[in-house]
Each structure stands twice: as structure tokens, then as C-alpha cells.
VEXKE-882389 format. One line per 5 residues: number of its first residue (from 0); for each residue x, y, z of C-alpha. Coordinates in Angstrom, 1 decimal. Example, Ala and Ser with C-alpha at 12.3 -4.5 7.8 and 13.67 -1.06 7.14 Angstrom:
<rs>
0> 12.3/-4.5/7.8  13.7/-1.1/7.1
</rs>
This chain:
<rs>
0> 13.1/-2.8/30.5  14.7/0.1/28.7  14.4/0.6/24.9  18.0/-0.6/24.3  17.9/-3.5/26.8
5> 18.4/-7.1/25.6  14.9/-7.9/27.0  13.2/-5.2/24.9  15.2/-6.3/21.9  14.2/-9.9/22.4
10> 10.6/-8.9/22.7  10.7/-6.8/19.5  12.4/-9.7/17.7  9.6/-12.1/18.6  7.0/-9.6/17.5
15> 8.8/-9.0/14.2  9.3/-12.7/13.5  5.6/-13.2/13.9  4.8/-10.1/11.8  6.9/-11.3/8.9
20> 6.1/-15.0/9.1  2.4/-14.8/9.7  2.7/-16.9/12.8  0.3/-15.8/15.6  1.3/-15.6/19.2
25> -0.8/-16.7/22.1  1.4/-14.5/24.3  4.9/-13.3/24.4  7.5/-15.6/26.1  7.6/-15.0/29.8
30> 11.3/-14.0/29.7  10.6/-11.0/27.5  6.9/-10.3/28.2  6.3/-6.6/29.2  4.9/-6.3/32.6
35> 3.5/-2.8/32.2  3.0/0.0/29.6  6.5/1.4/30.2  8.0/-2.0/29.2  5.6/-2.4/26.4
40> 6.6/1.0/25.0  10.3/0.1/25.4  9.7/-3.0/23.3  7.9/-0.9/20.7  10.9/1.4/20.6
45> 13.1/-1.5/19.9  10.8/-2.7/17.2  11.5/0.4/15.1  15.2/-0.5/15.0  14.2/-3.8/13.3
50> 11.2/-2.8/11.1  12.8/0.2/9.4  11.9/3.8/9.0  8.9/5.2/10.8  6.2/6.9/8.7
55> 4.4/8.1/11.7  2.1/7.0/14.5  -1.3/5.5/15.0  -3.8/5.6/17.8  -5.9/2.6/18.9
60> -8.9/2.4/21.3  -9.9/6.1/20.9  -13.5/5.2/21.7  -15.1/3.7/24.8  -16.3/0.7/22.8
65> -12.8/0.2/21.4  -11.2/0.4/24.8  -13.8/-2.1/26.2  -13.2/-4.5/23.3  -9.5/-4.9/24.1
70> -9.7/-4.4/27.9  -7.9/-1.1/28.2  -8.9/2.2/29.9  -7.0/4.6/27.6  -5.9/4.9/24.0
75> -2.8/3.1/22.8  -0.1/4.5/20.5  1.8/2.6/17.9  4.3/3.2/15.1  3.4/3.1/11.4
80> 6.3/1.8/9.3  7.0/3.2/5.9  7.3/-0.3/4.3  3.5/-0.8/5.0  2.2/2.6/3.6
85> 0.1/2.9/0.5  -1.6/5.7/-1.4  -5.4/5.9/-2.0  -6.4/3.8/-5.0  -3.6/1.3/-4.5
90> -4.1/-2.5/-4.5  -2.9/-4.0/-1.2  -2.3/-7.6/-0.6  -4.6/-9.2/2.0  -2.2/-12.1/2.4
95> -1.4/-12.7/6.0  -4.0/-10.3/7.4  -5.4/-11.6/10.7  -7.8/-8.9/11.9  -9.2/-8.3/8.4
100> -10.8/-5.0/9.0  -10.7/-1.5/7.5  -11.0/1.7/9.4  -11.8/5.2/8.0  -9.7/7.8/9.8
105> -8.4/11.4/9.9  -4.7/11.7/9.7  -2.4/14.7/10.4  1.0/15.5/9.0  3.4/17.5/11.1
110> 5.4/20.3/9.6  7.9/20.7/12.5  9.1/18.9/15.6  7.0/19.2/18.7  9.8/19.5/21.2
115> 9.9/19.5/24.9  8.3/17.4/27.6  5.0/19.3/27.6  2.3/19.6/28.5  1.5/20.8/24.9
120> -1.7/22.8/24.8  -4.0/22.2/21.8  -3.0/25.4/20.1  0.7/24.5/20.1  -0.1/21.1/18.7
125> -2.3/22.5/15.9  0.4/25.1/15.0  2.9/22.2/14.4  0.5/20.5/12.0  1.2/21.1/8.3
130> -1.9/19.3/6.9  -4.8/16.9/7.4  -5.5/13.8/5.2  -8.3/11.3/4.9  -7.1/7.8/5.4
135> -7.9/4.1/5.8  -6.0/1.9/8.3  -5.9/-1.8/7.9  -4.8/-2.7/11.4  -3.4/-6.1/12.4
140> -2.0/-8.0/15.3  0.5/-10.6/15.9  -1.6/-12.1/18.7  -4.2/-14.7/17.9  -6.5/-13.3/20.5
145> -5.5/-9.7/20.5  -8.6/-8.8/22.5  -7.1/-10.6/25.5  -3.4/-9.6/25.1  -3.6/-6.6/27.4
150> -2.1/-3.1/27.1  1.6/-3.9/27.7  1.7/-6.7/25.0  -0.4/-4.6/22.6  2.0/-1.7/22.9
155> 4.9/-4.1/22.1  2.8/-5.1/19.1  2.7/-1.4/18.0  -1.0/-1.1/19.0  -2.0/-3.5/16.2
160> -0.3/-1.5/13.4  -0.5/-3.0/10.0  -1.0/-1.5/6.6  -2.0/2.2/6.1  -3.5/4.0/3.1
165> -3.0/7.7/2.9  -5.7/9.7/1.1  -6.0/13.3/-0.1  -4.9/16.3/1.8  -7.8/18.5/2.9
170> -7.5/22.3/2.7  -9.0/24.5/5.4  -9.1/21.7/7.9  -8.7/24.1/10.9  -12.2/25.5/10.3
175> -13.9/22.1/9.8  -16.0/20.7/12.7  -14.4/17.3/12.6  -16.5/16.0/15.5  -19.6/16.5/13.3
180> -18.1/15.4/10.1  -19.9/12.3/8.8  -18.1/9.3/7.4  -19.5/6.5/5.3  -17.7/3.3/4.4
185> -18.7/1.0/1.5  -17.4/-2.4/0.5  -18.0/-3.4/-3.2  -20.5/-0.6/-3.6  -22.6/-1.3/-0.6
190> -22.5/1.0/2.4  -21.7/-1.0/5.5  -20.9/1.5/8.2  -21.3/5.2/9.1  -20.0/7.4/11.8
195> -18.3/10.7/12.5  -15.3/12.3/14.0  -17.0/12.4/17.4  -16.2/8.7/17.7  -12.5/9.6/18.0
200> -12.1/10.8/21.6  -15.0/13.2/20.8  -12.8/14.9/18.2  -9.8/13.7/16.2  -7.9/16.9/17.3
205> -8.4/15.7/20.9  -6.8/12.4/20.0  -3.9/14.2/18.4  -3.3/16.3/21.5  -3.5/13.2/23.7
210> -0.7/11.6/21.6  1.4/14.7/21.7  1.4/14.6/25.4  1.6/10.9/25.8  4.8/10.4/23.7
215> 7.1/12.5/25.9  6.1/10.3/28.8  7.4/7.4/26.8  10.6/9.0/25.8  9.4/9.9/22.2
220> 8.1/13.0/20.4  6.2/14.0/17.3  8.6/15.0/14.5  8.4/16.9/11.3  6.9/14.7/8.5
225> 5.3/12.3/11.0  1.8/11.3/10.0  -0.6/10.5/12.8  -3.7/8.6/12.1  -6.1/9.2/15.0
230> -8.5/6.3/15.2  -11.5/4.7/13.6  -14.6/7.0/12.9  -17.0/4.1/12.4  -17.1/0.5/13.6
235> -14.2/-1.5/12.0  -15.5/-2.9/8.7  -14.7/-6.6/7.9  -12.9/-7.0/4.6  -11.4/-9.8/2.5
240> -9.3/-10.3/-0.6  -11.2/-9.0/-3.6  -13.0/-6.3/-1.8  -13.0/-2.7/-2.9  -13.2/-0.3/0.1
245> -14.3/3.3/-0.2  -14.4/5.7/2.8  -16.4/8.8/1.9  -16.1/12.0/4.0  -19.0/14.1/2.5
250> -17.9/17.5/1.2  -14.3/16.6/1.9  -13.4/13.7/-0.4  -12.8/10.0/-0.3  -10.1/7.4/0.1
255> -10.1/3.9/-1.5  -8.2/0.7/-1.4  -8.6/-2.6/-3.2  -7.6/-5.8/-1.4  -6.0/-8.5/-3.6
</rs>
């Protein structure tokens, strides 16, 4: 299916109706179910026309464990939509959350378009980045059993995109060894997970370069002002309404969100 096809649009409509109603899908209807990642990406393209402005992109399954969990052999890309973006310290409703997890991540903001079909070498990608932020993603899925949905349907579902919390911008990020940067996550004052940037395709920059070269294959590109969150640095942390989540990146800063 092509991005503008009636089939892609129907698939996107089903996803969006589930997203906004809270209804969970077992699987997409056969008549609009994507058969491969090309069709899944086309449905995601069509979803942007329904959901509104894109804030940026997210990556899912950027670790071996994450890929095994959802039965894929490579990362998945998804769109972040502006209507679901919050700032550090905000209160975010937990109503309708299905996955109910928080993920501490590194996010990159682009200062200019990354044009052309690539391949884009790492130095070219880094030159296009205007800044790095700390972040918390609150991913979600429209599938009841997202672990079994498969890559094409998960791409149509925007790679389990949900709410996104943007934290502080970090100066001097180019000189930081992100792979060795520790990350600690606490819920209601108790540390519940720790990890590092190495859990994100060995380095969050590597994940960013992967996305920069994957999008042109799907007819898309990174644009100025896009924010890309690169994947979870610890195990996903279970959360619920009433929880106060703090992700601490020692010597860099922290990002917080309160679920209501």
C-alpha cells in the first residue's frame, strides 16, 4: 500500500479510533492489515495526516532484549505527535494508558533538514543536530497484546508511541561518552531501575544514525526542529496514576513526570 492509498488510510483510521477511544485491538482488520514493513510504514504515514503535527520521531526495540520481547530483528521507528508532548515536571494523565511504563531516554533536536537518500555518515548526522535533551517516554500501544502484533502492525501503530516528556537540554553533549553515561530511574522516591546509554544500540548516537538512514528508505527524512528520542536506557519501569517518576542522568541532570 502507498501512503496515500485508501488501504493505508483505512488502517490509520482504525489505529486512531483505537488510540482516541481506548479500545484495544487484537489485530488490524484483514482488509487493511499491513503485510510487511513497507505497508506498515505507509499506514504510519497516513496516521500523521489524522493525528496532527509531528513533534519528531521515536525508536523502539533498540536493544536485543527489546527486540526479542516484541519479536523483531531490528529497531522500529514511530512518529511522536505534538498533542502528546509534555515538559519535565508536568502532570500527565494516566487515563487510557495500556502499557503503563516509563522509559528514560536521550533525545536529539535537529537544527536543519537531513536531506538526500543517504547513506548519511555519523559525522553528517551529528552536524545536523542542534541539541541533546534528557527525556522520559511513556509508550503505549493500541494492541491488547502488542508483543505478538509483529513489525508491520507495530509500525502502523507508530511503534507504540504515546506520551513524551521533554527534559532539559544538555550542553557539550558531543564530548559526552553517552554509552557509559549511567541512568537511574526512581518511582515515588525509590530507585527501581538503572542502566546506561550502552543499552541503546550500544550508543544513542548509533541509534540516531540508524534512523537517519532508515527513514529515506521509507520515503521520509529528518527535518529541522524534529526531536528524536532514541530508546530506553534501562528496563521499562511500571507506573500507575499517582506515581512521581524521576530519571536521573548523573552529572547531566534529571527529568520528571507525575502521573495523575
